[in-house]
N, C-alpha and C positions, 0 to 999 in steps of 0.2 A: 548487559542488553547490545552492545555494539557488537558483540562477538558471536551471539544469538543470529542477528540483521548479516553478520559477515559470515556467516554458516549457510543463511537461507539464498545470500545474491550467492554462492558458489554452488549451491544444489541448483538454482536458475539455469546458471551458465552451461552446468555440466549438460541438465536435460536439453537445451538448447542445441550444446554440440552432439550431443546425441542422436538427437531428434536432424541436425542436418546429413549427418554419417549415415545414418540410418533412408534420407529419402535420395542420397547419393546412391548407396550399396543397392537400395529395392526403388526406382522409377516407379509413379503410378502407373497401374495397367490399362490400357485405354479399354472401356467397356461398351459393347454393343446391348443395343435395345431387340429384345424380341416380346413375340407373345406366340403363347400356347389356347390351342383352341382345340377340347377335347368332348369327344363324342364317345357311347358304344357301338357295338359293330353293328346295332337298327338303325344308327341317326341320331338316337337320340342325346339332348347335349347330357354333360357330365358335370354338376358344379362343385362338388365336394372332392376335391383330390390335393395331393401336395407334390408338388416338384423340386426339383436339385438338378445342379448341375455336378459333373465332376472332371475337375480340371487335369489334365495328364502333361502340362509341361513341369519340366524338372527345375523343383524346388517351390514350385507353387501352391495353398494350400489345396489341397485331391476336390475336399468338400466341402465348400461352407455353408454355414447354419443360412438357411431361407426362412424368414415366416410363412407359414401355412396358415393358409385362409378359405373359407370358401371364396368360389369363383364367380358369380354369376355370369350368366349367358353362357358359360363353358370355358369363357377364357381370362387366360392369367397374364400380369405383363411383369415384363423381370427385366434384368440386365444380369449379361454374361462376360467375363473379360475375354478378349481378344487372343483366345490363347486356342490349343486342341483341346475339345471340350466335350463332352455329352449330358445330353441329357436323357435323366429319370423320370416316369411319371407312375404315381402309386395312388388306387384308388380302393377301399375297401369292394369288393367280389369280384373284382377286375385284374387280369394277370398285369406284372408291372414290364410299364412299355419304354423301351430305350431308344432313344435317338443319334444316330451321330458311330461315331463320335465324327464332328466337324472340324477339319483344319481353319486355321484363322482366319481364312480369304474367303472360307464355303460356311459360314454361319449363317443360316436363313434365319429374314424378318421374321417369318411366321413359321409356325408350327404344327399342322394337324395333326390330330392323334386320333386310331380309330383304337377304342380300348379293347382287347379280347376276354368276352366271357371266361371265369377260372372253371376247371372243370368240379364237380360236387363228387362229394359224399355223402350216398342219401339213407335213411335207415330211420327204425322206429325205437323207444326205449319204451320195455315192460316189466310190469312186476306180478308173479302168478298168472300169467298170462294177460293179463290188462294193460291196457298204455297207460302211460304215465303222463298229463303234461306237467310244462314246468320245471320239467329236471333240466340240469346240466348239465353239457354234453361238450365234451373235448376232442378235438381230433391229433394224436399225440404223434409227435416222431420216433426214430425205431431209440430201441434202449441203447441209453451211453456205454459205451467201455472203459472198465477200470482200467485197461492197459488191453490189446491187441487178441482177443482169444479168451477175452474175459470179461461178460457182460455184467453189469451192475444191473441189467430187468429193469432198470426204471426208465419211464418212457419222459418224456417233457412236452410242452405245447406253450402255445403263447394265445395273447386274448383276442389275433386276430382268428383261431383256427377254434373257437367259441359259439354257443348255438344254446337256446333253450328252445326246448320240447312244446310246441305248439298243444290244442287239445285233441290232437286224435295222437298224440308221441310222437309226433314225426318230427325229423330234422334234416336241417343242409348246411353242411359246411363247405365251403371254396376252397381248396387249396391247390399251389403253385405247384406239390411235390408231386408231378406226376411218374407214375414209373419205380415207385419206393414204396414198401411195405409202410402201413401205417395202423397203430390201431386207435379203439373208440372208448372214451372212460365217460359215465353216464354218473352222475349221483342226483341226491333230493334226498332233506332232509327227512328221518325217520324210517330210511331203507339205508341196508348197505351196499356202496360202487358198485358195478359193475364195468367190465372189460371186456372187450372182444375185437376179433381181426387174427391173422390180419388185413388189411384189408386196402383197393388201389382205389384213387379219384377216377369218376368213370363208371366202378364198378354196378353188382348189383345192389342195390339196398343190404343195410345190416340189421339185427337186431342185438341193440344190448340190453342184457337181462338186471335188473335188481333183485337184491334178495331180501332176507329177512337179516344175515350174517352172521354174528354171534357175543357174546358179552365179557366182558370184561372185569370183573371183580377184584376190587383191590383192597388193601388195607396200606396205609401208609404211618409209618415210624420216623419220628424226628428227632435227633442228637438230644443232648444236654434235658433231658428231662420239658420237649416244650410239644406243645399241644397244637396237634394236626387239624383238629377242627378247625374249616375254613379256611383251610390251603386248597392252594391250586394245583392241580394234575390238570398235563397235556396230553394227547396220545398223539404222534406224528408219525411221517414216513421221511416225510424232508424238513429239515429243516425251514422254518416259514419265513427266517431273514437268509437264505439264501440262494433261494430260485423267487425270480418274480412273478412267477402264475404255478400254483399247487395245485395240480390235478388228484391229488390225492385228500388231502384235504387237511387240517387242523380243529382240534379238535379240546377244550378243556372245558374240567367238571371242578366241584368243590366237594372237599370232605366234609361230611356227618357227624354230627356228634359225639363220633363213635370212630371216629377217624377212618371212616371208610367213604371210595369210592366207588365208580360203578361207569362203564359205559356200553351201550345198546349199539344192538346197529352197524356192528363192527365189519367190514371189509376181512375174507378168511387171510390168513397168510401173517407173516412179522409184521408186528410193531413197536414202536420205542413209546414207552413215557418216562417220564419224567416231573418230578416238581418245577413250574412255573415258577423261577426264579430271574432277576433282573439280567439283565447283560451288562458284561464292565462297557461305559460310550468312550472309555479312550483310545478300546481300540479293538477293531470286532476278532480278531485272534489273540488275543491275553487269554492263559489259560481260566477257564471258570472255575468256578467251584466246584467239590465232590459230590455236591449234592443235584448239582447238574449233566453229570454224566449218567446216560438215563438205562435202564432195564426194556430189557427184550422181552416180550410176549407171543406169543404166538395163538394165534386164534382158529379157531374152527367155528366152520358156519353149524349153526343148529346148537350148539353147545357154550358154555360157561367156562372161560379163564379163569384162576385164579393168582392174584399177582401180589406179591409181601414185600412192598416197596420197603426195607431194613434202612433208616439212611445213617441208623449209627455204627453201621459197619463202612468198614473203607474201600471203595473199589481198588479192587487189582492194577498194577504198575508195569506197565512192557514201556520199559527204557532201552535205551542202545544209543549207543555213539559210533557210527561208520563212519566208514574211511574211503575215501576214491584212491586209489592208485598210492596209499599208503600217507594221504594229508584227511584231517578230518574233514566231512563234505559239511562244512558251515552254509546256511546262507538255503536250507534245503526247508522243505516243508511236508510234514509225513501226513496221513490219512488213516484210520483204521476203518474197516470196514464190514460188516456183516455177512458171514460167509452163509451160501444157500442160494436161492434163485432170486432175491432182494438184498444188491451190497450196499442196504442202509450206510450211512455214517454213521459210529458210535463217536468218536473222539477224533480233534487233529490239532496239531501243535505243529511251530517255529521249531527248529533248533537251534540252540546257543550260540554263542560265538566259539566253543570248542565244539561243536556238532553236538551235542548230545541233548537227548529230547525223552518227552517220558509221556506218554500216552494211555490210557485208564479203560474199565472195561469192569463189567458188576461181575461174570462168568465165564469159570476157563473155559476153554475151547481153542476152535481154529477159527483163526482169522484173514482176512486179508488183511496188507499193507502197502498203503502206496504212496512212494519217495516222489516227489516232486522237484526236479531243479533249475537248471537253466534259467534264472532270474536273469530279467535284463538282458534276452540274449546271451549270458552266459556259457558257452560251447566248451568248458573247460571241464563242466561237469556234462553229468546224463540228464536228459529232460523227465523222465519217469523212469521210475525203477519199479516192478511188481515182486514182490515174495508172498508166501505167504506163514504165518506164525503162530505160535500154540503157543497159548496162557494158559499156566498150571493154577494152584490155588496160590500160591506164592511169588505171582508175575512171571513176565518173560527178559530178555534181553534180547538186544538185535544187535550184536556188533561186529557187522559182517565188513570186510575189505575189499572192495567192489574193484578188482580189474577194469576198465574200462578204456578203449583206444576213443579220441575226441573223432576221431574219419568211421568212424561207424555209428550202428547201432544207440541212437538217439532217445529209446525205450526198449526196454528188455526187460524179461523175467527170468528170476534169479530161481522159482521153483522151479524150473526145468532145469538149473543146473548143477554140480555139484559141490559150485561153491558156496 
């Protein structure tokens, strides 16, 4: 007991000494009260908005958390440090408004904000020439690149760029992405999703057409004589755990007593199908069980595609142990993408301590391979390397020794070189 009390006393004294030292090195920052009064361009008060300050003083917390609440009368009361600060005000349907930066002795006690309206993308969703009410519409950003010059073909969006069509099938979505090509995706249960674009904010209305799409009919075969009846199969393009918003959709069905399954009204193009199994909770990047490796199926509008999901066969293994300037490339992250118009992610993994890695795929063919380095801003390795890899019926290996100068080419393509 005496030893425990001594230990606790020592901890208390150490905490007191640490706290005193911290206060000496980090003295309290004087704060200033401010009022923010917000209205729209027509002078109408805006009561639902968020505000934050950005502190540009070296060593300061740049953007501390501020509790966001509704503001009756359009007025928010807050405090900012007596530093060089900038104020940001956000409200749905309006452009981001920034004030400042203000020098410490020039921070106004009252800030009056007149939010400008966002420019709109407008249009209508139709199916077979008739308007569709209640459809979900996303305004999407440009396709992401696997690397410069190689587009994934996959667009992205956010909850702020979402709308539901009214009774006439019309939608209106405001956006700050002026001068950029955007795409519009629309979906509704019982129809295949549609896509239209490119479009610009403030441009003429656009029509997004939903279709009947195609059908996927499949049979599931499980190893060890397990009955597949009742097992769930998922259809996706974007792993639902990867993106906060999935404009492509994620669908699940249950196998019938004959171990068969079916997806209807599927948008044409490539899709990924896999057995629905729980992911490891210990680490998002742990290797997943083989049955989680997806099958690729190509959907044609107005037709039925058959998929034989034979999980009694092991996936093909793509393995590698690359080097950077003769040394094993450790702490890298490798991603395998489908080749073609949509670079869907098939598998991903981290290299182990000696730089070895293994990726898996269901069918032979050509694939995109992207290696990500530069972890924790490690400039001794490339940020991103791209190559094309061919998987044969027996798998493939990628053991390249990459000659790289940290002073140049943080991202580059090996498929364009002779190495």
